Wavefront OBJ file of the C-alpha trace (Angstrom):
o trace
v 0.000 0.000 0.000
v 2.835 2.391 0.847
v 4.483 1.860 -2.537
v 1.181 2.459 -4.298
v 0.654 5.777 -2.464
v 4.230 6.856 -3.223
v 3.819 6.057 -6.935
v 0.545 7.955 -7.085
v 2.122 11.004 -5.457
v 5.092 10.923 -7.842
v 2.786 10.553 -10.836
v 0.848 13.622 -9.689
v 3.865 15.923 -10.038
v 3.588 16.288 -13.865
v -0.134 16.944 -13.496
v 0.505 19.709 -10.969
v 3.179 21.242 -13.192
v 0.780 21.169 -16.128
v -1.940 22.890 -14.106
v 0.399 25.627 -12.918
v 1.857 26.163 -16.406
v -1.547 26.490 -18.076
v -2.794 28.833 -15.343
v 0.396 30.885 -15.566
v 0.070 31.334 -19.329
v -3.663 32.104 -19.134
v -3.146 34.747 -16.456
v -0.450 36.484 -18.501
v -2.523 36.236 -21.672
v -5.449 37.846 -19.847
v -3.657 40.558 -17.916
v -0.595 41.023 -20.126
v 2.155 43.124 -18.617
v -0.272 45.411 -16.833
v 0.367 45.657 -13.120
v -3.045 46.517 -11.608
v -3.320 50.003 -10.224
v 0.203 51.209 -10.855
v -0.062 52.655 -14.359
v -3.290 54.378 -13.369
v -1.961 55.831 -10.126
v -1.357 59.582 -10.688
v 1.039 59.725 -7.749
v 3.522 57.341 -9.399
v 5.885 58.428 -12.143
v 6.721 56.084 -15.021
v 10.194 55.500 -13.618
v 8.630 54.507 -10.268
v 6.403 51.976 -12.017
v 9.388 50.611 -13.933
v 11.375 50.237 -10.719
v 8.518 48.363 -9.010
v 8.122 46.056 -11.989
v 11.835 45.310 -11.933
v 11.782 44.575 -8.195
v 8.889 42.171 -8.675
v 10.593 40.475 -11.605
v 7.722 41.202 -13.990
v 10.064 42.345 -16.751
v 11.841 38.995 -16.896
v 10.963 36.528 -19.682
v 7.984 34.287 -18.947
v 10.080 31.083 -18.676
v 12.291 32.782 -16.084
v 9.290 33.969 -14.072
v 7.679 30.544 -14.184
v 10.862 28.704 -13.224
v 11.460 31.090 -10.325
v 7.954 30.467 -9.004
v 8.110 26.650 -9.407
v 11.525 26.524 -7.752
v 10.091 28.334 -4.743
v 7.092 25.993 -4.719
v 9.376 22.978 -4.353
v 10.807 24.600 -1.216
v 7.317 25.250 0.156
v 7.334 28.916 -0.869
v 4.178 29.817 -2.802
v 5.457 33.348 -3.364
v 4.082 36.697 -2.245
v 1.018 38.555 -3.400
v 1.683 41.164 -6.073
v -1.024 43.394 -4.616
v -0.045 43.585 -0.938
v 3.185 41.536 -0.674
v 1.614 39.041 1.716
v 2.799 35.395 1.594
v 0.397 33.351 -0.517
v 0.611 30.262 1.673
v -0.146 32.323 4.770
v -3.284 33.765 3.156
v -4.449 30.273 2.118
v -3.844 28.765 5.553
v -5.690 31.642 7.200
v -8.816 31.016 5.111
v -8.480 27.213 5.066
v -10.197 26.484 8.439
v -13.322 28.376 7.388
v -13.450 26.549 4.058
v -12.907 23.159 5.701
v -15.662 23.921 8.207
v -18.103 24.880 5.459
v -17.261 22.102 2.987
v -16.926 19.482 5.728
v -20.357 20.305 7.117
v -21.858 20.306 3.612
v -20.185 16.953 2.896
v -21.564 15.403 6.081
v -25.037 16.711 5.309
v -24.877 15.474 1.722
v -23.610 11.989 2.544
v -25.699 11.607 5.698
v -28.935 12.386 3.852
v -28.191 10.928 0.420
v -27.736 7.384 1.753
v -31.155 7.094 3.446
v -32.832 8.984 0.595
v -31.271 6.641 -1.960
v -32.214 3.544 0.005
v -35.813 4.701 0.463
v -36.019 5.610 -3.225
v -34.839 2.123 -4.227
v -37.104 0.246 -1.817
v -40.272 2.338 -2.194
v -40.438 2.904 -5.921
v -43.540 4.650 -7.178
v -44.521 6.112 -3.779
v -41.994 7.992 -1.672
v -39.569 7.763 -4.573
v -41.676 10.219 -6.593
v -41.262 12.903 -3.940
v -37.515 12.290 -3.698
v -37.213 12.412 -7.479
v -38.971 15.789 -7.528
v -36.627 17.146 -4.853
v -33.603 15.800 -6.743
v -34.658 17.475 -9.991
v -35.248 20.674 -8.036
v -31.827 20.447 -6.431
v -30.057 20.014 -9.779
v -32.086 22.774 -11.464
v -31.815 25.528 -8.846
v -28.564 27.556 -9.007
v -26.651 27.729 -5.760
v -26.469 31.509 -5.661
v -30.245 31.830 -6.178
v -30.957 29.309 -3.424
v -28.615 31.188 -1.096
v -30.321 34.506 -1.804
v -33.707 32.853 -1.227
v -32.537 31.548 2.154
v -31.338 35.018 3.119
v -34.647 36.554 2.077
v -36.727 34.063 4.049
v -34.683 33.189 7.130
v -32.907 36.513 7.657
v -35.072 39.332 6.334
v -38.662 38.044 6.563
v -38.143 36.163 9.841
v -36.469 39.221 11.345
v -39.388 41.460 10.414
v -41.868 38.960 11.843
v -39.947 38.877 15.116
v -39.090 35.176 14.854
v -35.645 33.677 15.555
v -33.631 34.471 12.461
v -30.307 33.380 10.975
v -27.446 35.798 10.159
v -27.340 36.802 6.507
v -23.560 36.717 6.175
v -20.156 36.370 7.751
v -18.653 33.619 9.872
v -19.004 35.202 13.325
v -20.883 38.055 14.906
v -18.983 41.088 16.119
v -21.211 41.279 19.204
v -21.033 37.706 20.522
v -17.329 37.279 19.772
v -17.590 34.046 17.786
v -18.919 31.486 20.247
v -19.937 27.976 19.241
v -23.637 28.818 18.903
v -22.802 31.953 16.963
v -20.591 30.008 14.535
v -23.293 27.400 14.034
v -25.991 29.961 13.290
v -23.733 31.569 10.665
v -22.905 28.143 9.218
v -26.431 26.776 8.738
v -27.522 28.536 5.547
v -24.254 28.364 3.541
v -23.736 24.688 4.472
v -27.291 23.703 3.511
v -27.002 25.664 0.260
v -23.725 23.977 -0.659
v -24.999 20.509 0.284
v -28.329 20.801 -1.544
v -27.035 20.187 -5.073
v -24.714 17.340 -4.069
v -27.510 15.777 -2.024
v -29.714 15.656 -5.104
v -27.006 14.002 -7.226
v -25.707 11.583 -4.599
v -29.184 10.392 -3.568
v -30.042 9.530 -7.192
v -26.697 7.828 -7.607
v -27.246 5.786 -4.434
v -30.737 4.845 -5.585
v -29.456 3.533 -8.935
v -26.626 1.589 -7.275
v -29.045 0.096 -4.722
v -31.498 -0.954 -7.435
v -28.701 -2.798 -9.212
v -27.406 -4.373 -6.008
v -30.852 -5.654 -5.006
v -31.014 -7.734 -8.200
v -27.720 -9.531 -7.558
v -27.420 -13.190 -6.613
v -25.829 -12.538 -3.235
v -28.877 -10.519 -2.147
v -31.257 -13.268 -3.203
v -29.079 -15.787 -1.370
v -29.152 -13.652 1.785
v -32.931 -13.471 1.646
v -33.165 -17.196 1.014
v -31.200 -17.803 4.215
v -33.923 -16.004 6.149
v -31.912 -12.896 7.075
v -33.826 -9.860 8.191
v -34.592 -7.357 5.444
v -32.727 -4.606 7.285
v -29.574 -6.751 7.357
v -29.971 -7.565 3.679
v -30.286 -3.875 2.808
v -27.664 -2.303 5.052
v -25.044 -5.065 5.242
v -25.168 -6.868 1.906
v -26.685 -4.459 -0.615
v -25.556 -1.066 0.709
v -21.922 -2.056 1.222
v -21.589 -2.914 -2.453
v -23.781 -0.080 -3.686
v -21.781 2.547 -1.824
v -18.502 1.741 -3.627
v -19.215 3.845 -6.755
v -20.438 6.632 -4.479
v -17.031 6.700 -2.767
v -15.367 7.581 -6.071
v -17.970 10.244 -6.790
v -17.487 11.850 -3.374
v -13.699 11.743 -3.741
v -13.935 13.608 -7.042
v -16.387 16.094 -5.523
v -14.031 17.201 -2.732
v -12.240 19.833 -4.852
v -15.537 20.699 -6.540
v -16.961 21.546 -3.126
v -14.137 24.035 -2.611
v -14.585 25.530 -6.070
v -18.359 25.511 -5.949
v -18.195 26.983 -2.482
v -16.762 30.177 -3.950
v -20.213 31.337 -5.061
v -21.746 30.376 -1.731
v -18.947 32.137 0.142
v -19.515 35.313 -1.858
v -23.287 35.226 -1.344
v -22.969 34.710 2.412
v -19.747 36.762 2.843
v -18.050 33.642 4.192
v -14.273 34.247 4.575
v -12.982 31.139 2.826
v -10.616 30.103 0.052
v -13.257 30.325 -2.680
v -13.975 33.947 -1.903
v -10.251 34.671 -1.728
v -9.769 33.112 -5.178
v -12.480 35.285 -6.702
v -11.163 38.472 -5.107
v -7.569 37.879 -6.178
v -8.578 36.842 -9.704
v -10.438 40.127 -10.172
v -7.286 41.944 -9.058
v -5.039 39.974 -11.463
v -2.927 38.831 -8.541
v -0.784 36.325 -10.469
v 1.011 34.630 -7.610
v -2.089 34.342 -5.432
v -4.119 32.780 -8.255
v -1.272 30.380 -9.050
v -0.988 29.371 -5.411
v -4.723 28.780 -5.086
v -4.800 26.805 -8.349
v -1.931 24.606 -7.187
v -3.639 24.071 -3.852
v -6.861 23.042 -5.610
v -4.861 20.653 -7.807
v -3.469 19.072 -4.665
v -7.033 18.635 -3.419
v -7.980 16.833 -6.640
v -5.062 14.414 -6.264
v -5.767 13.900 -2.564
v -9.450 13.273 -3.304
v -8.661 10.643 -5.935
v -6.121 8.955 -3.666
v -8.554 8.974 -0.741
v -11.249 7.392 -2.920
v -8.875 4.595 -3.945
v -7.882 3.909 -0.341
v -11.513 3.841 0.779
v -12.235 1.397 -2.040
v -9.647 -0.998 -0.620
v -11.041 -0.521 2.878
v -14.669 -1.205 1.901
v -14.039 -3.985 -0.615
v -11.646 -6.715 0.591
v -11.313 -7.983 -2.999
v -9.323 -4.869 -3.944
v -5.638 -4.822 -3.087
v -3.162 -2.158 -4.181
v 0.442 -3.202 -4.612
l 1 2 3 4 5 6 7 8 9 10 11 12 13 14 15 16 17 18 19 20 21 22 23 24 25 26 27 28 29 30 31 32 33 34 35 36 37 38 39 40 41 42 43 44 45 46 47 48 49 50 51 52 53 54 55 56 57 58 59 60 61 62 63 64 65 66 67 68 69 70 71 72 73 74 75 76 77 78 79 80 81 82 83 84 85 86 87 88 89 90 91 92 93 94 95 96 97 98 99 100 101 102 103 104 105 106 107 108 109 110 111 112 113 114 115 116 117 118 119 120 121 122 123 124 125 126 127 128 129 130 131 132 133 134 135 136 137 138 139 140 141 142 143 144 145 146 147 148 149 150 151 152 153 154 155 156 157 158 159 160 161 162 163 164 165 166 167 168 169 170 171 172 173 174 175 176 177 178 179 180 181 182 183 184 185 186 187 188 189 190 191 192 193 194 195 196 197 198 199 200 201 202 203 204 205 206 207 208 209 210 211 212 213 214 215 216 217 218 219 220 221 222 223 224 225 226 227 228 229 230 231 232 233 234 235 236 237 238 239 240 241 242 243 244 245 246 247 248 249 250 251 252 253 254 255 256 257 258 259 260 261 262 263 264 265 266 267 268 269 270 271 272 273 274 275 276 277 278 279 280 281 282 283 284 285 286 287 288 289 290 291 292 293 294 295 296 297 298 299 300 301 302 303 304 305 306 307 308 309 310 311 312 313 314 315 316 317 318 319 320 321
């Protein structure tokens, strides 16, 4: 197992380099040689702008700039922000706990609800399944930003005017309470539910299809023929095999949760990595965007590797050498 993990990590290095190279070229093709804010600042003379560009290394050839950044990345140095000079890795690590809290809660909600929804949809076809199908179609059709705005309208604005207990419309903590546990949870409810809603719709349908296929297999019929309880047949024999494809889907969705969380973080003013990526991209902050892209690429590789390891844990037939 250790050799397999090491080979997977080594094989991911070219993929990471490819991601950083493409992002680097796209950022320069979009922004060109323009350093945001400097050429338009009336207080800076052209020679001042030229000196700043030289200090930042922006006048060097593109291969030199890229090699300098990748060499620092190997040493754990993601570079400094062009806008404010702040270390990129420090900015990512500062926002990372908030993003992990949001995406982790959304992941738990999605997985925790999709499994029972999928099982019920497979067992009770034509009855409860119709309602779950409607909710799934609704979850896939409704954009995340619109659902978030709807939650704010109902649970923050309307509830507040009616004098009912209401949820905060944005932020991660309240300036008044000082960020206690209850305060953090009340700020977390709406963005986490919004982020989990779409994945819940997809995962529940996926679980339903996998359960329907598993219930037709010979090992399920054999378990029923032995006189096992239906609950044991469903949750021990059928679900364990049906959940294997879902593990891969969830592993691939881990980086998508971070990326998709950017819209939710903007809507709810949640101080996470997704919001940071959007803000820095609008400012043409090359090094910050490159650092965030590399970090997301690492999440993709970690998600795939985690899915493979969970496969081996859940299915004893699978062995990685």
